[in-house]
DRENRO-697657 format. One record per residue (C-alpha): residue in one letter; x, y, z. Coordinates in steps of 0.25 Angstrom, whole numbers, plus 2048, in hexadecimal, padded with zeros to 3 digits. Example, Ala and Ser with C-alpha at 12.3 -4.5 7.8 and 13.67 -1.06 7.14 Angstrom:
+------+------+-------+-----+
| rest | east | north |  up |
+------+------+-------+-----+
|    a |  831 |   7EE | 81F |
|    s |  837 |   7FC | 81D |
+------+------+-------+-----+
This chain:
+------+------+-------+-----+
| rest | east | north |  up |
+------+------+-------+-----+
|    q |  89D |   04E | 123 |
|    v |  898 |   055 | 116 |
|    q |  88F |   04C | 10F |
|    l |  886 |   04D | 102 |
|    v |  87B |   043 | 100 |
|    a |  874 |   043 | 0F2 |
|    s |  867 |   03C | 0EF |
|    g |  85C |   03C | 0E5 |
|    g |  862 |   035 | 0D9 |
|    g |  85A |   02B | 0D1 |
|    s |  856 |   026 | 0C4 |
|    v |  84D |   02E | 0BB |
|    q |  848 |   02E | 0AD |
|    t |  84C |   039 | 0A3 |
|    g |  845 |   046 | 0A7 |
|    g |  843 |   042 | 0B5 |
|    s |  847 |   04A | 0C2 |
|    l |  84F |   047 | 0CE |
|    r |  853 |   04F | 0DA |
|    l |  860 |   04D | 0E1 |
|    s |  863 |   051 | 0EF |
|    c |  870 |   053 | 0F7 |
|    v |  871 |   055 | 106 |
|    a |  87E |   05B | 10B |
|    s |  882 |   059 | 11A |
|    g |  88F |   05D | 122 |
|    f |  890 |   06B | 11C |
|    t |  891 |   076 | 126 |
|    n |  889 |   080 | 11D |
|    s |  882 |   080 | 10F |
|    n |  88D |   08A | 109 |
|    y |  891 |   080 | 0FE |
|    c |  88E |   07D | 0F0 |
|    m |  886 |   070 | 0ED |
|    g |  885 |   069 | 0E0 |
|    w |  881 |   05D | 0D7 |
|    f |  88A |   056 | 0CE |
|    r |  888 |   049 | 0C6 |
|    q |  890 |   03E | 0C0 |
|    p |  88A |   036 | 0B4 |
|    p |  88F |   028 | 0B2 |
|    g |  89D |   028 | 0AC |
|    k |  89F |   037 | 0AD |
|    g |  8A5 |   041 | 0B6 |
|    r |  89D |   04A | 0C1 |
|    e |  895 |   055 | 0BB |
|    r |  890 |   062 | 0C0 |
|    v |  880 |   063 | 0C2 |
|    a |  87D |   06F | 0CB |
|    v |  882 |   076 | 0D7 |
|    i |  87C |   080 | 0E1 |
|    t |  881 |   08B | 0EB |
|    v |  87C |   08C | 0F9 |
|    d |  873 |   098 | 0F4 |
|    g |  86D |   090 | 0E9 |
|    t |  875 |   094 | 0DD |
|    t |  876 |   089 | 0D3 |
|    y |  87F |   085 | 0C8 |
|    t |  87A |   07A | 0BE |
|    a |  881 |   072 | 0B4 |
|    d |  87C |   074 | 0A5 |
|    s |  879 |   065 | 0A4 |
|    v |  86E |   066 | 0AE |
|    k |  869 |   075 | 0AE |
|    g |  85A |   076 | 0AD |
|    r |  858 |   068 | 0B2 |
|    f |  85F |   067 | 0BF |
|    t |  85E |   070 | 0CB |
|    i |  867 |   071 | 0D7 |
|    s |  862 |   076 | 0E5 |
|    r |  866 |   076 | 0F3 |
|    e |  860 |   077 | 101 |
|    n |  86A |   07D | 10A |
|    t |  862 |   07A | 117 |
|    k |  862 |   06B | 113 |
|    n |  870 |   06B | 10E |
|    t |  86A |   065 | 101 |
|    q |  86B |   067 | 0F2 |
|    y |  862 |   062 | 0E8 |
|    l |  863 |   05F | 0D9 |
|    q |  856 |   05F | 0D1 |
|    m |  857 |   057 | 0C4 |
|    n |  84D |   059 | 0BA |
|    s |  84C |   054 | 0AB |
|    l |  856 |   049 | 0AE |
|    k |  85E |   044 | 0A2 |
|    p |  866 |   037 | 0A1 |
|    e |  872 |   03F | 0A0 |
|    d |  86F |   043 | 0AF |
|    t |  872 |   035 | 0B3 |
|    a |  87D |   036 | 0BD |
|    m |  881 |   035 | 0CC |
|    y |  87E |   042 | 0D2 |
|    y |  887 |   048 | 0DD |
|    c |  884 |   054 | 0E7 |
|    a |  890 |   05C | 0EB |
|    a |  894 |   068 | 0F4 |
|    d |  89F |   072 | 0F2 |
|    t |  8A2 |   079 | 0FF |
|    n |  8AC |   082 | 0F8 |
|    r |  8A2 |   08B | 0F1 |
|    v |  896 |   093 | 0F6 |
|    k |  893 |   09E | 0EC |
|    w |  894 |   096 | 0E0 |
|    c |  894 |   088 | 0DC |
|    s |  89D |   080 | 0D2 |
|    l |  897 |   075 | 0C9 |
|    d |  8A5 |   06F | 0C9 |
|    p |  8A4 |   062 | 0D1 |
|    g |  8B2 |   063 | 0D5 |
|    n |  8AF |   06F | 0DE |
|    y |  8A6 |   067 | 0E7 |
|    n |  8AC |   061 | 0F3 |
|    y |  8A0 |   059 | 0F9 |
|    w |  899 |   04E | 0F1 |
|    g |  88C |   045 | 0F4 |
|    q |  88C |   037 | 0F0 |
|    g |  884 |   038 | 0E3 |
|    t |  876 |   034 | 0DF |
|    q |  873 |   02D | 0D2 |
|    v |  86A |   033 | 0C7 |
|    t |  866 |   02A | 0BB |
|    v |  85D |   030 | 0B0 |
|    s |  858 |   026 | 0A6 |
|    t |  852 |   028 | 098 |
+------+------+-------+-----+
């Protein structure tokens, strides 16, 4: 069955960096959107960044210039490089896949039909 497994979270100080990974399995091909979303404590799920199969990215304004999404289709893996981390980036980070879109990807988490288990990122002052 389809599975997404996220890893790479941890605790860092303000200004630090982390790289999240998400390995997908069970898909018949790579023609789907992949994305990262986050849920801060006590808040709803937020958009972070998404990427098409050919590498076109869409990034939320809140992380633009600091976070970079990428993917390796041969490894069924997506990444989120997070630099210049701030305390407000503290959240559970989820990877997701949208198999209903190929040419463009939505930043709306409601459009994603497969989700990973989440990896915690904590940024301290």
